[in-house]
C-alpha atoms as one frame of an Amber mdcrd trajectory, in Angstrom:
protein
 -26.913  33.120   0.100 -24.253  32.621   2.777 -21.941  30.998   0.210 -22.510
  33.876  -2.218 -21.578  36.409   0.465 -18.417  34.454   1.209 -17.438  34.400
  -2.473 -18.025  38.143  -2.827 -15.837  38.806   0.217 -13.071  36.653  -1.220
 -13.223  38.400  -4.593 -13.104  41.768  -2.848 -10.060  40.674  -0.859  -8.447
  39.459  -4.078  -8.904  42.897  -5.629  -7.439  44.641  -2.563  -4.344  42.473
  -2.273  -3.658  42.117  -5.995  -2.957  38.392  -5.802  -2.135  36.309  -8.858
  -3.554  33.098 -10.257  -0.940  30.410  -9.566  -2.759  27.224 -10.539  -5.944
  26.225 -12.326  -7.501  23.059 -13.689 -10.790  22.364 -15.435 -12.453  19.039
 -16.190 -15.304  18.511 -18.653 -16.818  15.020 -18.532 -19.266  13.377 -20.923
 -20.636  10.003 -19.936 -23.602   7.931 -18.990 -24.967   5.120 -16.852 -26.114
   1.983 -18.676 -28.433  -0.588 -17.027 -28.782  -3.877 -18.953 -31.890  -4.856
 -16.971 -35.160  -2.969 -17.385 -36.548  -1.456 -14.183 -39.953  -2.301 -12.714
 -40.372   1.441 -12.142 -41.768   2.951 -15.370 -40.185   6.327 -14.514 -36.709
   4.849 -14.661 -34.643   4.403 -17.801 -31.882   2.057 -18.904 -29.552   4.831
 -20.070 -28.756   8.153 -18.378 -26.543  10.506 -20.445 -24.661  13.013 -18.272
 -22.422  16.043 -18.686 -20.411  17.583 -15.852 -17.935  20.390 -15.240 -15.510
  20.708 -12.333 -12.754  23.245 -11.834 -10.154  24.287  -9.301  -8.600  27.750
  -9.268  -5.975  28.971  -6.792  -4.832  32.538  -6.169  -1.988  33.467  -3.830
  -0.274  36.453  -2.297   2.637  36.426   0.129   0.697  35.017   3.112  -2.770
  34.350   1.655  -4.352  31.720  -0.542  -7.813  31.553  -2.122  -9.208  28.394
  -3.681 -12.457  27.951  -5.638 -13.725  24.591  -6.933 -17.090  24.961  -8.737
 -19.093  21.946  -9.899 -21.979  21.642 -12.353 -23.823  18.567 -13.605 -26.520
  17.987 -16.226 -28.538  14.799 -16.703 -30.579  14.339 -19.877 -33.073  11.837
 -18.407 -33.446  13.078 -14.819 -33.873  16.766 -13.936 -33.362  15.931 -10.228
 -29.757  15.060 -11.042 -29.046  18.379 -12.814 -27.610  20.958 -10.424 -24.587
  23.060  -9.485 -22.543  23.325  -6.303 -19.420  24.979  -4.913 -17.299  22.010
  -3.821 -14.640  24.204  -2.213 -14.269  27.944  -1.636 -11.896  29.017   1.090
  -9.350  31.581   2.231  -6.149  30.484   3.986  -3.911  32.833   5.973  -0.400
  31.767   6.948   0.984  32.854  10.331   4.290  32.047  12.007   2.489  29.783
  14.471   0.146  28.041  11.998  -2.465  28.373   9.242  -6.030  29.691   9.502
  -8.551  28.446   6.910 -12.131  29.699   6.535 -14.720  28.582   3.979 -15.884
  25.408   2.238 -13.422  22.500   2.267 -13.276  18.807   1.479 -11.245  16.814
   4.000 -10.149  13.196   3.562  -9.089  10.845   6.365  -8.488   7.126   5.986
  -6.310   4.373   4.570  -8.565   1.551   3.339  -9.492   0.820  -0.272 -13.191
  -0.129  -0.300 -14.484   2.305   2.357 -13.218   4.759   4.976 -15.321   4.751
   8.177 -13.095   7.420   9.807 -13.709   9.905   6.955 -16.474  11.852   8.743
 -16.122  15.589   8.042 -17.899  15.941   4.681 -21.379  15.019   3.543 -21.769
  12.487   0.704 -23.410  13.668  -2.513 -25.936  10.943  -3.328 -27.278  12.828
  -6.357 -24.004  12.257  -8.194 -24.281   8.606  -7.184 -25.302   6.588  -4.132
 -22.435   4.221  -4.884 -19.758   6.900  -5.329 -17.567   8.835  -2.917 -18.299
  12.378  -4.112 -18.409  14.833  -1.214 -20.005  18.222  -0.573 -17.853  21.053
   0.752 -18.136  21.546   4.522 -18.415  25.125   5.898 -15.686  25.409   8.519
 -12.942  27.357  10.210  -9.742  25.461  10.980  -6.379  26.137  12.567  -3.403
  23.885  11.823  -0.039  23.646  13.564   3.075  22.013  12.104   4.857  20.564
  15.155   7.984  18.501  15.664   5.687  15.700  16.842   3.475  15.897  13.743
   0.670  18.015  12.302  -2.344  19.033  14.417  -5.529  20.599  13.020  -8.612
  21.830  14.909 -11.951  22.260  13.089 -15.060  24.257  13.945 -18.022  23.197
  11.784 -20.777  25.814  12.187 -23.270  24.632   9.566 -24.562  21.153   8.729
 -25.346  20.203   5.114 -28.078  17.523   4.810 -27.457  14.674   2.398 -29.044
  15.235  -1.046 -30.902  12.153  -2.284 -31.901  11.317  -5.873 -35.546  11.127
  -6.901 -37.448   7.984  -7.878 -36.683   8.561 -11.571 -32.977   8.107 -10.827
 -31.120   4.802 -10.884 -30.038   3.374  -8.530 -32.104   4.979  -5.791 -33.951
   4.185  -2.577 -37.133   2.079  -2.720 -39.227   5.018  -1.460 -38.790   8.742
  -2.030 -36.751  10.534   0.644 -38.521  13.426   2.385 -36.479  16.651   2.358
 -37.890  17.644   5.773 -35.191  15.964   7.808 -35.219  15.537  11.602 -32.337
  16.082  14.014 -31.505  14.660  17.421 -29.958  18.025  18.347 -32.420  20.791
  19.231 -30.210  23.163  17.202 -30.830  21.189  14.011 -28.443  22.038  11.181
 -27.160  25.029  13.187 -25.453  22.880  15.816 -21.743  23.735  16.022 -19.676
  20.583  15.512 -16.026  20.129  16.476 -13.261  17.916  15.161  -9.528  17.511
  15.621  -6.845  15.386  13.962  -3.190  14.693  14.672  -1.073  13.103  11.934
   2.532  11.929  11.893   4.742   9.550   9.887   6.497   7.139  12.283   9.135
   5.050  10.549   7.372   3.121   7.775   3.939   3.927   9.246   1.562   6.865
   8.775  -0.598   7.419  11.863  -3.653   9.646  12.324  -5.611  10.194  15.556
  -8.922  12.054  15.326 -11.830  13.258  17.443 -15.328  14.236  16.290 -18.303
  15.647  18.182 -21.305  16.626  16.107 -24.172  15.606  13.864 -23.428  12.393
  11.977 -23.326  12.935   8.217 -25.088   9.671   7.404 -28.792   9.727   8.380
 -30.970   6.904   9.627 -33.868   6.577   7.158 -37.200   5.947   8.892 -40.781
   5.838   7.505 -42.341   9.298   7.508 -45.436   9.515   9.775 -47.242  11.828
   7.327 -46.463  10.305   3.915 -45.269   7.195   2.092 -41.703   8.433   2.156
 -38.499   7.890   4.068 -37.472  10.650   6.461 -33.796  11.264   7.290 -32.978
  11.371  11.003 -29.570  12.831  11.894 -28.158  11.695  15.226 -25.405  13.261
  17.329 -22.130  11.355  17.343 -19.062  11.590  19.611 -16.056   9.403  18.868
 -12.300   8.901  18.848 -10.639   7.238  15.854  -7.304   6.052  14.559  -6.218
   5.422  10.973  -2.869   3.863  10.170  -0.965   2.364   7.257   2.320   0.473
   7.449   4.530  -0.311   4.455   6.798  -3.361   4.783   8.432  -4.383   1.520
   5.689  -5.525  -0.852   3.147  -5.515   1.984   0.889  -2.610   2.922  -1.091
  -3.007   6.163  -4.089  -0.739   6.846  -6.245  -0.071   9.902  -9.205   2.172
  10.793 -10.656   2.039  14.335 -13.477   4.072  15.843 -15.151   4.075  19.247
 -17.676   6.425  20.775 -21.277   7.148  21.681 -24.430   7.514  19.630 -28.108
   7.484  20.682 -26.920   7.206  24.315 -25.158   3.926  23.560 -21.523   3.048
  23.057 -20.388   1.742  19.674 -17.232   0.522  17.983 -16.090   0.109  14.400
 -13.095  -2.036  13.436 -11.811  -2.124   9.854  -8.533  -3.642   8.683  -6.928
  -4.657   5.438  -3.767  -5.605   3.631  -2.384  -5.322   0.125   0.433  -7.383
  -1.335   2.006  -6.154  -4.577   3.509  -8.592  -7.067   5.879  -6.551  -9.209
   6.649  -7.466 -12.806   4.148 -10.320 -13.050   5.127 -12.921 -15.671   8.310
 -10.926 -16.361   6.275  -7.969 -17.619   6.152  -4.344 -16.508   2.739  -4.945
 -14.929   2.196  -4.847 -11.148  -0.617  -6.735  -9.420  -1.818  -5.693  -5.968
  -3.837  -8.303  -4.048  -6.373  -6.694  -1.679  -8.228  -8.104   1.336 -10.254
  -6.001   3.797 -12.740  -6.702   6.609 -15.246  -4.322   8.221 -17.216  -4.648
  11.468 -19.539  -2.015  12.981 -21.646  -3.040  15.999 -24.313  -0.438  15.173
 -25.487  -2.961  12.543 -28.458  -1.550  10.574 -27.848   1.897  12.111 -24.232
   1.983  10.933 -23.093   5.049   9.033 -22.464   3.207   5.752 -22.688  -0.106
   3.918 -19.900  -1.663   5.889 -21.341  -3.116   9.116 -20.191  -6.755   8.683
 -18.529  -7.124   5.308 -15.400  -8.178   3.476 -13.856  -6.944   0.226 -11.296
  -9.022  -1.688  -9.793  -8.474  -5.095  -6.897  -6.913  -6.913  -5.477  -3.886
  -8.661  -3.602  -4.296 -11.958  -1.276  -1.406 -12.850   0.011  -1.515 -16.427
   2.738   1.080 -15.709   2.318   2.574 -19.166   2.350   6.186 -20.339  -1.459
   6.246 -20.096  -1.432   5.339 -16.386  -3.797   2.438 -17.093  -5.206   0.699
 -14.013  -7.915  -1.895 -13.374  -9.343  -2.647  -9.911 -11.718  -5.541  -9.246
 -13.381  -6.164  -5.855 -15.752  -8.848  -4.611 -17.884  -7.524  -1.726 -19.736
  -9.834   0.675 -22.133  -8.806   3.455 -22.572 -11.405   6.216 -25.689  -9.997
   7.896 -27.963 -10.256   4.842 -25.734 -12.468   2.625 -25.689  -9.778  -0.079
 -22.827  -9.904  -2.575 -21.697  -7.819  -5.521 -18.730  -7.139  -7.773 -17.181
  -3.725  -8.359 -14.950  -2.989 -11.366 -13.125   0.340 -11.611 -10.811   1.069
 -14.554  -9.204   4.096 -16.148  -6.607   5.182 -18.680  -5.343   8.457 -20.105
  -5.556   9.119 -23.842  -2.871  11.626 -24.735  -2.288  14.548 -22.375  -5.834
  15.927 -22.306  -8.208  12.959 -22.168  -9.095  10.160 -19.746 -11.441   7.199
 -20.228 -13.066   5.728 -17.089 -15.305   2.748 -16.375 -17.172   1.952 -13.149
 -19.283  -1.218 -13.010 -21.394  -2.792 -10.254 -22.757  -6.311 -10.729 -25.515
  -7.694  -8.482 -24.685 -11.354  -7.871 -26.968 -11.842  -4.874 -28.446  -8.743
  -3.241 -31.074  -9.187  -0.517 -33.853  -6.619  -1.043 -34.280  -6.379   2.749
 -30.649  -5.332   3.208 -30.910  -1.760   4.642 -27.565  -0.776   3.117 -27.311
  -2.662  -0.193 -30.965  -3.443  -0.957 -31.223  -0.525  -3.408 -28.782  -2.363
  -5.716 -31.155  -5.324  -6.186 -31.662  -5.867  -9.966 -29.611  -2.738 -10.622
 -26.364  -3.908 -12.181 -24.924  -1.097 -14.285 -21.869   0.527 -15.842 -20.843
   4.174 -15.860 -18.625   5.138 -18.803 -17.005   8.585 -18.849 -14.662  10.524
 -21.103 -12.983  13.478 -19.370 -11.210  16.378 -21.070  -8.667  18.367 -19.027
  -7.769  21.928 -19.912
């Protein structure tokens, strides 16, 4: 209801100011997930056809901007995965001293390829895919300043959005159903007001971001429910400082994400670093090959906010530099705590001006079922194939 009220207010403001539509894009995607191995769960299938819609529409007046990004998804085999959401819906007002933004936004921070531990503002949408990086819009009010020393933005986050989890008929999914009656460390629950701030500045060949976050962590700790055979999400309060940086030096690109703070009355640190070396014109062709190596360490171990508590990712990105923008990325991921390993293949190419073909594949080459982060991928190798139409 609160989002509906916000949308109505924005539409009313649009009518009063007589703004014009300056940009719009719509994506319609038909695809499906294919699992070569039959599941031991009789409720699960080997093929999940899917249809999704996502749009972005921007209106502007002299000092105002309104953006709406609706999302809708339909799954033929799993009704739990069929739903709609407003990914973004905000109003931005420009002042001489800075910009004020109010509404639902998606914010991205980070530099690394395989994962971004410092990207903490938005909640992950696990219904779209546990393995994907789709994010829910975060209700917020922000004020940004463009300074000589860089860009500074302050965020107030007044409402927490719990993570949506897929049901047991979905694939891949958790071993037990996830209870939707989540628990919070904060006595204010989802109504706790969170705060964040980020400063960003290019310095020579480097891009540097410094950030601060104080609030409910987006990634829950899943614990057995005392009243049922389910997992219950527990959301802890997190306070931390972080830095993300990338440095370009010829064919080399160096990346770093650091985080340190307090959680559950204990200090923690997260160190993630990587590099990418690009070989241009391999074998005297127009193709470019980027070699990728990244390492992740989080001393929260099983209570870490994501998969990446003691892992490496190595691989490459092949760019064909053709009119279709064809690109293939292959990563080998190794976890050192539970010795789990998998391969990720991500490829895409445009077909004409209106179409794009995408492939995302995960291959289980040694997943430990007891791994609290990757165990759900055990015996769940699969490919997602999608055809997207842009209009």
